[in-house]
C-alpha positions in Angstrom: -4.2 -24.1 13.3 -0.7 -25.2 13.6 -0.5 -27.3 10.3 -2.3 -24.3 8.6 0.6 -22.2 9.9 2.7 -24.5 8.8 1.5 -24.7 5.3 1.1 -21.2 4.9 4.6 -20.4 6.1 6.0 -23.0 3.6 4.2 -21.1 0.7 5.3 -17.6 2.2 8.9 -19.0 2.1 8.6 -19.7 -1.6 6.7 -16.7 -2.9 9.0 -14.2 -0.8 11.9 -16.2 -2.1 14.6 -14.5 -4.6 11.9 -15.0 -7.5 9.9 -12.2 -5.7 12.8 -9.9 -5.2 14.0 -10.4 -8.8 10.3 -9.5 -9.9 9.8 -6.5 -7.7 12.9 -4.9 -7.5 13.9 -6.2 -11.3 10.5 -4.9 -12.9 10.6 -1.8 -11.1 14.1 -1.0 -12.0 13.4 -2.0 -15.9 10.4 0.4 -16.1 12.5 3.2 -14.1 15.4 2.8 -16.5 13.0 2.7 -19.6 11.3 5.8 -18.4 14.8 7.5 -18.0 14.0 7.8 -14.5 11.3 10.3 -15.0 9.1 9.3 -12.1 12.0 10.6 -10.0 13.0 13.6 -12.0 9.1 14.6 -12.4 7.9 14.4 -8.7 7.4 18.4 -9.0 5.1 17.8 -11.9 3.2 15.2 -10.2 2.5 17.5 -7.1 1.4 20.2 -9.5 -1.0 17.9 -11.3 -2.3 16.6 -8.1 -3.2 20.0 -6.7 -4.9 20.9 -9.9 -6.6 17.3 -9.7 -8.8 18.3 -6.8 -11.5 19.2 -9.6 -12.7 16.7 -12.0 -11.2 16.8 -15.5 -12.5 14.1 -17.7 -14.7 10.9 -17.5 -14.7 9.0 -14.3 -16.4 8.8 -10.7 -13.9 10.7 -8.7 -11.6 13.4 -9.0 -7.9 12.7 -9.8 -7.0 14.1 -6.3 -9.4 11.8 -4.6 -8.3 8.7 -6.9 -4.8 9.2 -5.2 -6.3 9.6 -1.6 -8.2 6.5 -2.1 -5.1 4.9 -3.1 -3.3 6.4 0.0 -6.1 5.4 2.3 -5.5 1.6 1.4 -1.7 2.1 1.7 -1.1 4.6 4.5 -2.3 1.9 7.5 -0.4 -0.7 9.4 2.2 -0.9 7.3 3.5 2.4 8.1 3.5 1.8 12.1 3.4 -1.8 12.7 4.9 -3.0 9.5 8.0 -0.7 9.4 8.5 -1.8 13.1 8.4 -5.2 12.3 10.8 -4.8 9.3 13.5 -3.2 11.7 12.7 -5.9 14.3 13.2 -8.8 12.0 15.9 -7.3 9.6 17.7 -4.6 11.6 18.0 -0.8 10.9 19.5 -1.8 7.3 15.8 -3.1 6.6 14.6 0.7 6.2 17.3 1.2 3.4 15.9 -1.7 1.4 12.4 0.0 1.8 13.7 3.2 0.4 14.9 1.1 -2.8 11.8 -0.5 -3.1 10.0 2.8 -3.1 12.2 4.4 -5.7 11.9 1.5 -8.2 8.2 1.5 -7.1 7.3 4.8 -8.0 8.0 3.7 -11.8 5.9 0.8 -11.2 3.1 2.6 -9.6 3.2 5.0 -12.5 2.9 2.3 -15.2 0.1 0.7 -13.2 -2.0 3.9 -13.3 -1.2 4.7 -17.2 -2.3 1.2 -18.2 -5.4 1.3 -16.0 -6.8 4.5 -17.1 -5.7 3.4 -20.9 -7.5 -0.1 -20.8 -10.4 0.6 -18.3 -14.1 -0.2 -19.2 -17.4 0.6 -18.3 -19.5 -1.7 -16.4 -23.2 -2.6 -16.6 -23.7 0.4 -14.0 -22.0 2.9 -16.2 -19.0 3.2 -14.1 -15.4 2.9 -15.2 -13.5 -0.2 -14.0 -9.9 -1.0 -14.2 -6.7 -2.5 -13.1 -4.3 -5.2 -13.7 -7.5 -7.8 -14.7 -8.7 -5.2 -17.2 -5.0 -4.4 -18.7 -4.2 -8.0 -18.9 -7.6 -8.6 -20.8 -7.6 -5.6 -23.3 -3.8 -4.9 -23.6 -2.6 -8.6 -23.7 -5.5 -10.3 -25.2 -7.2 -13.7 -24.8 -4.1 -15.9 -24.5 -3.3 -14.1 -21.3 -6.8 -14.0 -19.8 -6.0 -16.6 -17.2 -3.4 -14.3 -15.8 -6.4 -11.7 -15.2 -8.5 -14.1 -13.8 -5.5 -15.4 -11.4 -5.0 -11.6 -10.4 -8.4 -10.9 -9.5 -9.1 -14.3 -7.4 -6.1 -13.6 -5.5 -6.9 -10.0 -5.0 -10.5 -10.9 -4.1 -9.2 -13.0 -1.5 -6.2 -11.0 -0.5 -8.3 -8.3 0.3 -9.8 -9.8 3.4 -6.2 -10.5 4.7 -4.3 -7.3 3.8 -7.1 -4.6 3.8 -9.6 -6.2 6.4 -8.2 -8.8 9.0 -4.7 -7.2 9.4 -6.2 -3.7 9.9 -8.9 -4.6 12.1 -6.9 -6.8 14.3 -4.3 -4.1 14.7 -6.7 -1.6 15.8 -8.4 -3.9 18.1 -5.3 -4.9 19.9 -3.8 -1.2 19.9 -7.0 -0.2 21.5 -7.3 -3.0 24.1 -3.4 -2.3 24.9 -3.7 1.5 25.5 -7.5 2.0 26.4 -8.7 -1.3 27.5 -11.3 -1.4 24.9 -12.7 -5.0 24.5 -11.7 -6.4 20.8 -15.4 -7.5 20.4 -16.6 -3.8 20.9 -13.8 -2.4 18.5 -15.1 -4.7 15.9 -18.6 -3.9 16.2 -17.8 -0.2 15.9 -15.4 -0.8 12.9 -18.3 -2.9 11.2 -20.8 0.2 11.9 -18.6 2.8 10.6 -17.3 0.7 7.5 -20.8 0.1 6.5 -21.7 3.7 6.7 -19.3 4.4 4.0 -18.6 1.6 1.8 -22.5 0.8 0.9 -22.4 4.2 -0.8 -19.6 2.8 -3.3 -16.5 4.6 -4.9 -18.1 8.1 -4.8 -18.3 8.1 -1.0 -15.2 6.4 -0.2 -13.3 8.9 -2.5 -15.0 11.8 -0.7 -14.0 10.2 3.1 -11.1 9.6 1.9 -10.1 13.0 0.2 -10.8 14.8 3.5 -9.5 12.2 6.1 -6.1 11.1 4.5 -4.4 14.4 4.2 -5.4 15.4 7.6 -4.2 12.0 9.4 -1.0 11.9 7.3 0.1 15.4 8.0 -0.8 14.9 11.9 1.3 11.8 11.9 4.0 13.4 10.0 4.1 16.3 12.4 4.1 14.2 15.6 6.8 12.1 13.9 9.0 15.2 13.2 8.7 16.0 17.0 9.9 12.9 18.0 12.9 13.5 15.4 13.8 16.7 16.5 13.7 15.4 20.2 16.3 13.0 19.0 17.9 15.2 16.7 21.7 14.3 18.2 20.9 10.7 17.3 19.7 11.2 13.9 23.1 10.9 12.2 23.9 7.6 14.1 20.6 6.3 12.9 21.5 7.2 9.1 24.7 5.5 9.7 23.0 2.3 11.2 20.8 2.2 8.1 23.3 2.4 5.5 25.9 0.0 7.4 23.4 -2.9 8.1 21.8 -2.6 4.6 25.0 -4.4 3.5 26.5 -6.0 6.7 25.0 -8.3 9.2 23.3 -6.6 12.2 24.8 -7.2 15.7 22.8 -8.3 18.4 22.3 -5.3 20.8 20.1 -5.1 23.9 16.8 -7.0 23.2 17.6 -7.3 19.4 18.7 -10.6 18.1 20.9 -9.6 15.2 20.2 -10.4 11.5 21.6 -11.3 8.4 21.8 -8.9 5.4 19.3 -11.4 3.5 17.0 -10.6 6.5 17.2 -7.1 5.9 16.5 -7.2 2.2 13.8 -9.6 2.7 11.9 -7.8 5.3 12.9 -4.4 4.1 11.3 -5.4 0.5 8.3 -7.3 1.8 7.3 -4.5 4.3 8.0 -1.9 1.8 5.7 -3.5 -0.7 3.0 -4.3 2.2 2.9 -0.7 2.9 3.0 1.2 -0.4 1.6 -1.8 -2.6 3.9 -0.7 -5.7 3.7 -3.7 -8.0 0.7 -5.5 -6.2 -1.9 -4.0 -8.7 -4.1 -2.6 -6.2 -3.9 1.0 -6.5 -4.5 1.3 -10.3 -8.0 -0.1 -9.4 -8.9 3.4 -7.7 -6.9 5.3 -10.3 -8.9 3.9 -13.1 -12.1 5.7 -11.6 -10.6 8.8 -12.1 -12.0 11.6 -14.0 -8.8 12.5 -15.6 -7.5 14.1 -18.8 -5.6 10.6 -19.8 -3.3 7.9 -18.7 -0.2 9.8 -18.2 -1.7 12.4 -16.0 -3.1 10.0 -13.8 0.2 8.1 -13.8 2.1 11.2 -12.6 -0.2 11.7 -9.8 -0.4 8.1 -8.8 3.3 7.5 -8.4 3.1 10.2 -5.4 1.4 7.5 -3.3 4.5 5.6 -3.3 6.5 8.6 -2.3 4.2 9.8 0.4 3.8 6.4 1.9 7.5 5.1 2.0 9.7 7.8 1.3 7.9 10.2 3.8 5.7 8.3 6.2 7.6 5.1 6.7 11.1 7.0 6.8 9.6 9.0 9.8 8.3 5.8 11.5 11.8 3.9 11.0 14.2 6.9 11.9 12.1 7.4 15.1 12.4 3.7 16.2 16.2 3.8 15.7 17.1 7.3 16.9 15.2 6.7 19.8 16.9 3.6 20.8 13.7 1.8 20.7 14.8 -1.0 18.3 16.8 -2.6 20.9 14.3 -3.1 23.4 12.9 -6.4 22.1 9.6 -5.1 21.2 8.0 -5.8 17.8 5.2 -4.5 15.7 3.1 -1.7 16.7 4.3 -2.1 20.2 7.9 -1.0 19.1 6.6 2.1 17.3 4.5 2.9 20.5 7.6 2.5 22.7 9.6 5.0 20.5 7.1 7.7 20.5 6.4 7.1 24.4 10.2 7.2 25.3 10.6 10.8 23.3 7.2 11.7 24.4 6.3 10.1 27.9 2.5 9.8 28.8 1.2 10.7 25.2 3.5 9.1 22.7 1.8 5.6 23.3 -1.9 7.2 22.8 -0.7 9.1 19.6 0.2 5.7 17.8 -2.9 4.1 19.1 -5.1 6.8 17.6 -2.8 7.2 14.6 -3.1 3.3 13.9 -6.8 3.2 14.4 -7.5 6.1 11.9 -4.9 4.7 9.5 -6.5 1.2 9.5 -10.0 2.3 9.3 -9.3 4.3 6.1 -7.3 1.3 4.8 -10.3 -1.0 5.2 -12.3 1.7 3.0 -9.8 1.5 0.6 -9.2 -2.2 0.3 -13.2 -2.8 0.3 -13.4 -1.4 -3.1 -10.5 -3.1 -4.4 -11.6 -6.5 -3.3 -15.3 -5.7 -4.8 -13.8 -5.0 -8.3 -12.0 -8.2 -8.3 -15.1 -10.1 -7.5 -16.9 -7.9 -10.1 -14.5 -9.0 -13.0 -15.1 -12.7 -11.8 -19.0 -12.7 -11.0 -20.2 -9.5 -12.2 -22.1 -6.4 -10.6 -24.5 -8.8 -9.1 -21.9 -9.7 -6.6 -21.2 -6.2 -5.3 -23.9 -6.2 -2.5 -23.2 -9.5 -1.1 -19.4 -8.9 -1.0 -19.9 -5.7 0.7 -22.0 -7.2 3.4 -19.5 -10.1 3.7 -16.6 -7.5 4.0 -18.5 -5.7 6.9 -19.1 -9.2 8.8 -15.4 -10.1 8.3 -14.1 -7.2 10.3 -15.3 -8.6 13.4 -13.8 -11.8 12.9 -10.6 -9.8 11.8 -10.6 -7.9 15.2 -10.9 -11.0 17.4 -8.2 -13.2 15.4 -4.7 -14.3 16.0 -2.5 -11.4 14.7 0.5 -13.7 13.9 -1.5 -15.8 11.4 -3.1 -12.9 9.8 0.2 -11.2 9.0 1.7 -14.4 7.6 -1.5 -14.9 5.4 -1.5 -11.5 4.2 2.1 -11.5 3.6 1.7 -14.4 1.4 -1.2 -13.2 -0.4 0.7 -10.0 -1.3 3.1 -11.8 -3.2 0.5 -14.0 -4.9 -1.2 -10.8 -6.1 2.0 -9.3 -7.4 3.3 -12.0 -9.6 0.7 -11.8 -12.5 0.6 -8.1 -12.2 4.4 -7.7 -12.5 4.3 -10.0 -15.5 1.7 -7.9 -17.3 3.7 -4.6 -16.6 6.8 -6.3 -18.0 4.9 -7.3 -21.2 3.0 -4.2 -21.5 6.0 -1.6 -20.9 6.3 -0.6 -24.5 2.9 0.7 -24.3 3.8 2.8 -21.2 7.1 4.2 -22.7 5.2 5.1 -25.8 2.6 7.2 -24.2 4.8 8.7 -21.7 7.3 9.6 -25.0 4.2 11.2 -26.8 3.0 13.1 -23.7 6.2 14.8 -23.0 7.1 15.5 -26.5 3.8 17.4 -26.8 4.3 19.5 -23.9 1.5 17.2 -22.0 -1.1 18.1 -24.7 -1.5 14.7 -26.6 -3.5 13.2 -23.7 -7.0 11.6 -24.7 -9.4 10.4 -21.7 -8.5 6.7 -21.3 -11.4 3.9 -21.6 -11.8 0.8 -23.6 -15.4 0.3 -24.6 -16.5 -2.8 -22.9 -17.1 -5.7 -25.7 
């Protein structure tokens, strides 16, 4: 295991090096500028379309609203609780600033992903719409780039077991054992049964469950977080000062915090930001491709809200709660750090609130990522692979719940980057299509949309 840790660690150091920062932030900023900062300026439009998108508006399997909720089900998970805490623990308060920067450019990335996903989606043998990076690479870039689509699908199929399965199941098992004394094996079995009950019904059932559970859990967590911030309202100003100061200067050692260089703040802020909101990974457009939408830009405007809600709202509440409460200097890390922040402000119930929130968040992430993984496998092996993949997915939940957390985090972090590289290359090359569709949409007052879909050859 030590040798495997060393190998994955070495790969991690390469894929999360300067190249990845340039790709994620650079491509996102390029798209944001090319779109004339429309994703930031049109947030209100996105929310209006989201409200209207509760009903079906075109061809697809799930409503535009449920497509976003499925996407959010996969992003609002351990990254919002354990991931933010890990970023602050390793990179200092300044890491939160770099999470915000990743999210602001990531809104443009997520918008472009969804636009291309709907524009270049296909119908499979079962009559369902399928899309995502592998399809917009194949249909948008042509045969000479086919290898890039295969690479994304391969990375995505494997990455799903780390990002959306192992990490989530492990997080639930550890936090329930710590707070309620529940054996990790029992948690693994319960998660297997609950997951099987949903994912064996396909995207329609996943979307229906996500559409009800995600809004409820997000609002409940935000409310609890705001209570913690209200209790520590006198420290909010100082917390924000620490965030902006340590984003550009080294963090000094304080209490149980060992201190961190600016590079650590950037590296862990960007890495955990991407792990949480998944902008640039290419996962979310797989869900948005199944939306019953009026067209690519309509769904893109809804899709970009995923990054805003996940990072600017939910992650910010977690990060500020950790910093304002002073918990960031305790020496705790991961979910234990977030739990400590809530427990310090809400004695006797704070830790339990985090345990319950993390469990629900992680469960919905397992559901969302099961769909992403199976669509990557379907692209590689065809529809005959769907049922075997779902069965394997369910079985692997047990192993994730009882495995070593450190290695799973490392593996998931590495596979995150491996997925992002082919997707970001494709987004840069297909950006003229995104700019053209967007310009036409707003020039016509939003009336130029036609349902997306590229017929399968």
